[in-house]
C-alpha positions as CSV (number, residue, x, y, z in Angstrom):
1,M,-29.6,94.6,-76.3
2,R,-29.9,97.4,-73.9
3,A,-33.5,96.5,-72.9
4,A,-32.4,92.9,-72.2
5,A,-29.6,94.2,-69.9
6,L,-32.1,96.4,-68.0
7,V,-34.6,93.5,-67.6
8,T,-31.7,91.3,-66.3
9,L,-30.6,93.9,-63.9
10,A,-34.2,94.4,-62.7
11,L,-34.6,90.7,-62.1
12,F,-31.3,90.4,-60.1
13,G,-32.3,93.5,-58.1
14,T,-35.5,91.7,-56.8
15,A,-33.9,88.3,-56.2
16,P,-33.3,88.9,-52.4
17,F,-37.0,89.7,-52.0
18,Q,-38.1,86.6,-53.8
19,C,-35.7,84.2,-52.0
20,G,-35.4,86.0,-48.7
21,G,-37.9,83.9,-46.6
22,G,-36.7,82.1,-43.5
23,N,-37.5,78.5,-42.5
24,D,-40.3,79.3,-40.1
25,P,-41.4,75.8,-38.8
26,N,-44.9,77.2,-38.2
27,L,-45.3,77.8,-41.9
28,R,-44.2,74.3,-42.9
29,R,-46.9,72.4,-44.9
30,E,-45.4,69.0,-44.3
31,D,-43.7,67.3,-41.4
32,R,-40.2,65.9,-41.9
33,A,-39.9,62.3,-42.7
34,G,-38.6,61.4,-39.2
35,D,-41.6,63.1,-37.6
36,A,-44.0,61.4,-40.0
37,L,-42.5,57.9,-39.3
38,S,-42.5,58.5,-35.6
39,D,-46.2,59.5,-35.7
40,L,-47.0,56.5,-37.9
41,A,-45.2,54.1,-35.5
42,E,-47.2,55.6,-32.6
43,D,-50.5,55.0,-34.6
44,F,-49.5,51.4,-35.1
45,R,-48.7,51.1,-31.4
46,K,-52.1,52.4,-30.4
47,A,-53.7,50.0,-32.9
48,G,-51.9,47.1,-31.3
49,D,-49.9,46.3,-34.5
50,A,-46.5,45.7,-33.0
51,S,-45.0,44.2,-36.2
52,A,-45.8,47.4,-38.2
53,E,-44.6,49.6,-35.4
54,K,-41.3,47.7,-35.3
55,R,-40.8,47.9,-39.1
56,T,-41.6,51.7,-39.0
57,L,-39.2,52.4,-36.2
58,E,-36.5,50.4,-37.9
59,A,-37.0,52.4,-41.0
60,L,-36.8,55.7,-39.1
61,V,-33.6,54.7,-37.3
62,V,-31.8,53.3,-40.4
63,K,-33.0,55.9,-43.0
64,Y,-33.0,59.0,-40.8
65,P,-30.2,58.5,-38.2
66,S,-30.0,62.2,-37.4
67,S,-33.7,62.4,-36.6
68,R,-34.6,63.8,-33.2
69,H,-36.8,60.7,-32.7
70,R,-33.9,58.2,-33.1
71,E,-33.1,57.6,-29.4
72,R,-36.8,57.1,-28.5
73,A,-37.2,54.8,-31.5
74,C,-34.2,52.7,-30.4
75,G,-35.6,52.5,-26.9
76,R,-39.0,51.4,-28.1
77,L,-37.4,48.8,-30.4
78,A,-35.6,47.4,-27.3
79,E,-38.9,47.3,-25.4
80,L,-40.4,45.3,-28.3
81,G,-37.5,42.8,-28.1
82,A,-36.3,43.6,-31.6
83,P,-32.6,43.2,-32.3
84,P,-31.0,46.6,-32.5
85,P,-30.7,47.9,-36.1
86,E,-27.7,50.0,-37.2
87,N,-27.5,53.4,-35.6
88,C,-28.9,52.1,-32.3
89,P,-26.8,51.2,-29.3
90,G,-25.7,47.6,-29.7
91,G,-26.6,47.5,-33.4
92,P,-24.1,47.0,-36.2
93,A,-22.3,50.0,-37.5
94,P,-23.5,51.1,-41.0
95,S,-20.2,50.1,-42.6
96,E,-20.4,46.6,-41.1
97,K,-23.8,46.1,-42.7
98,R,-22.6,47.2,-46.1
99,E,-19.6,44.8,-45.8
100,E,-22.0,41.9,-45.0
101,T,-24.2,42.8,-48.0
102,R,-21.2,42.9,-50.4
103,G,-20.1,39.5,-49.2
104,E,-23.5,38.0,-49.7
105,A,-23.7,39.4,-53.2
106,G,-20.3,38.1,-54.1
107,D,-21.0,34.6,-52.9
108,G,-23.8,34.0,-55.5
109,G,-21.8,34.4,-58.7
């Protein structure tokens, strides 16, 4: 019993050293989802695939509204002539879209 207590105390004593790393962006192994979607949309733009670029930008804006790429994505969607998705100026508010979806689901049954 005493040995178990000593082992537990030793483990708790080293916890700050195990968990104490910062979030250094230079050490990240992966980009954030918004960064990846923005890069993917840019690749589609360079390849001339406007449809794929539009779908990717819409996904970025709707799924990651706090992304640092949101404003640029909304601007590019406007340039492409796409109707503004939620979270873009002129687009429906997220709550409005949920209400429409609920109404459509209720009409079928």
